[in-house]
C-alpha positions in Angstrom: 110.5 118.4 89.9 109.3 115.1 91.2 109.8 111.8 89.3 110.8 113.8 86.2 107.6 115.9 86.2 107.7 119.6 87.0 105.0 121.4 89.0 104.6 125.2 89.4 103.8 126.5 92.8 101.4 127.3 94.4 99.5 124.2 93.4 95.9 123.2 94.3 95.5 119.5 95.3 91.9 118.5 95.9 91.0 116.0 98.7 90.8 112.4 97.5 90.8 110.9 101.0 89.8 107.4 100.0 91.3 107.3 96.5 88.7 109.5 94.8 87.4 113.0 94.7 83.7 113.0 95.7 81.5 113.5 92.7 84.3 113.3 90.2 86.1 110.5 88.2 89.6 110.6 86.7 88.4 112.1 83.4 86.9 115.0 85.4 90.2 115.5 87.1 92.1 115.6 83.8 89.5 118.0 82.2 89.7 120.3 85.3 93.5 120.5 84.7 94.3 119.8 88.4 97.9 118.8 89.0 97.2 116.2 91.6 95.3 115.1 94.7 95.8 114.3 98.4 94.8 110.8 99.6 94.8 109.6 103.2 97.1 106.9 104.5 94.9 106.0 107.5 91.7 105.6 105.6 93.2 103.7 102.7 95.1 101.4 105.1 91.7 100.6 106.7 89.9 100.0 103.5 90.7 98.5 101.0 94.2 98.1 102.6 97.7 99.1 101.4 98.4 95.5 100.3 95.4 95.4 98.0 96.3 98.8 96.4 99.9 97.6 96.0 98.7 94.5 94.2 96.7 96.8 91.8 99.9 98.5 90.8 99.8 101.2 93.5 97.4 104.2 94.0 97.7 105.7 90.5 96.5 102.6 88.8 93.9 102.1 91.5 92.5 105.6 90.8 93.2 105.6 87.0 94.9 108.9 87.5 98.5 109.8 86.6 98.8 113.2 88.3 100.7 114.1 91.5 99.6 112.1 94.5 100.4 113.2 98.0 99.7 110.7 100.9 98.7 112.5 104.1 100.2 110.5 107.0 96.8 109.9 108.5 98.1 111.1 111.9 95.4 113.8 112.3 92.7 111.2 111.7 94.1 108.8 114.3 94.6 111.5 116.9 91.2 113.2 116.2 89.4 109.9 116.7 91.3 109.3 120.0 90.6 112.9 121.2 86.9 112.5 120.5 86.8 109.1 122.3 89.6 107.8 124.4 88.3 104.3 124.0 89.4 104.5 120.3 93.1 104.3 121.4 96.1 105.9 123.1 99.3 107.8 122.1 102.6 106.5 123.2 106.3 107.4 122.5 106.6 104.4 120.2 103.4 105.3 118.2 99.7 105.2 118.4 97.6 102.3 119.6 94.1 102.4 118.1 91.3 100.0 118.8 89.6 98.2 115.9 86.8 96.2 117.1 88.2 93.9 119.8 91.7 94.2 118.4 94.5 96.7 119.3 96.9 97.8 116.7 100.1 99.8 117.1 100.8 102.3 114.3 104.4 103.5 114.4 106.2 106.1 112.4 107.8 103.2 110.5 104.4 101.7 109.7 103.3 105.1 108.4 106.2 105.2 106.0 105.8 101.5 104.9 102.2 102.0 104.1 102.9 105.1 102.0 105.6 103.3 100.0 103.1 100.5 99.3 100.5 103.1 98.2 103.1 104.4 95.8 102.7 108.2 96.4 104.9 111.0 95.0 105.1 112.9 98.3 105.2 111.0 101.6 104.2 112.9 104.8 105.9 112.1 108.1 103.7 111.0 111.1 103.5 114.0 113.5 101.9 114.7 116.8 99.5 117.6 116.4 98.5 120.1 119.1 94.7 120.5 119.5 93.4 124.1 119.4 93.9 126.1 122.7 96.5 123.6 124.0 98.7 124.8 126.8 102.3 125.7 125.9 103.6 122.7 127.9 101.4 120.4 125.8 102.5 122.0 122.6 106.2 121.6 123.6 105.6 117.9 124.2 104.0 117.7 120.8 107.0 119.4 119.1 109.4 117.0 120.9 107.5 113.9 119.8 107.1 115.2 116.3 110.9 115.6 116.0 111.5 112.1 117.3 109.0 110.6 115.0 110.3 112.6 112.1 113.8 111.1 112.7 112.4 107.6 112.7 110.3 108.4 109.5 113.4 109.6 107.7 115.4 106.5 108.7 112.7 104.2 107.5 112.3 106.2 104.3 116.0 105.8 103.5 115.7 102.1 104.2 112.8 101.7 101.9 114.5 103.6 99.1 117.1 100.8 99.0 114.5 98.1 99.6 112.4 99.2 96.6 115.5 100.1 94.5 114.6 103.8 93.9 117.0 106.1 92.3 117.4 109.8 92.9 115.4 110.5 89.7 112.3 108.4 90.5 112.1 108.4 94.3 109.1 109.8 96.2 109.8 113.0 98.1 109.3 113.2 101.9 107.9 116.1 103.8 108.2 116.9 107.6 105.3 118.6 109.4 106.0 121.7 111.5 104.2 121.8 114.9 104.0 124.5 117.6 100.4 125.7 117.4 100.2 129.5 117.8 103.5 129.8 119.7 106.0 131.3 117.4 109.0 130.1 119.4 107.7 126.5 119.3 107.1 126.7 115.6 110.6 128.0 115.0 112.0 125.2 117.2 110.0 122.6 115.3 111.1 124.0 111.9 114.7 124.2 112.8 114.8 120.6 114.2 113.1 119.2 111.0 115.5 121.2 108.8 118.4 119.6 110.8 117.0 116.1 109.9 116.6 117.1 106.3 113.4 116.8 104.2 112.4 117.7 100.6 109.7 120.0 101.9 108.0 121.2 105.1 
């Protein structure tokens, strides 16, 4: 149960990256009986911007859709852009610096949570550091370590924002941690155990 609405699992959530499902409007979504959608923090932050969506009354008003809305952290998009072209940015312990035109912008775990609160989602996803396919175990382990550190910062910011926006336990958004570890079972177990120790609503 999230925000006084109950959902049965498993649940299918179509991709609405930029605030819409391609080829469908909100009436189509209702008539299809889908429970909700997944939108993308990174893309919405770029255009039209989280402040604009917040001014419209958050993502559900913006979409004219009252179902479950999950905001993917956008981390995969940022990292995949950098992996394809290192000129797009660089990953640091504090966050990700990505280049937009002539400008450089630091995107931190705290920024990730702040944007998702402004979007007004039901389920917030922590910023994580994913491991590309066929990564060495050493690289995967570094990814797990960074994911845990970022998850701790995300959780701290999440709790801060619950107070800032005056959420109660009944109407607060949920927060999920993302397990890393690629194909290495011991690394995935390590990642899961560390996230459980921090404490999230889902994984």
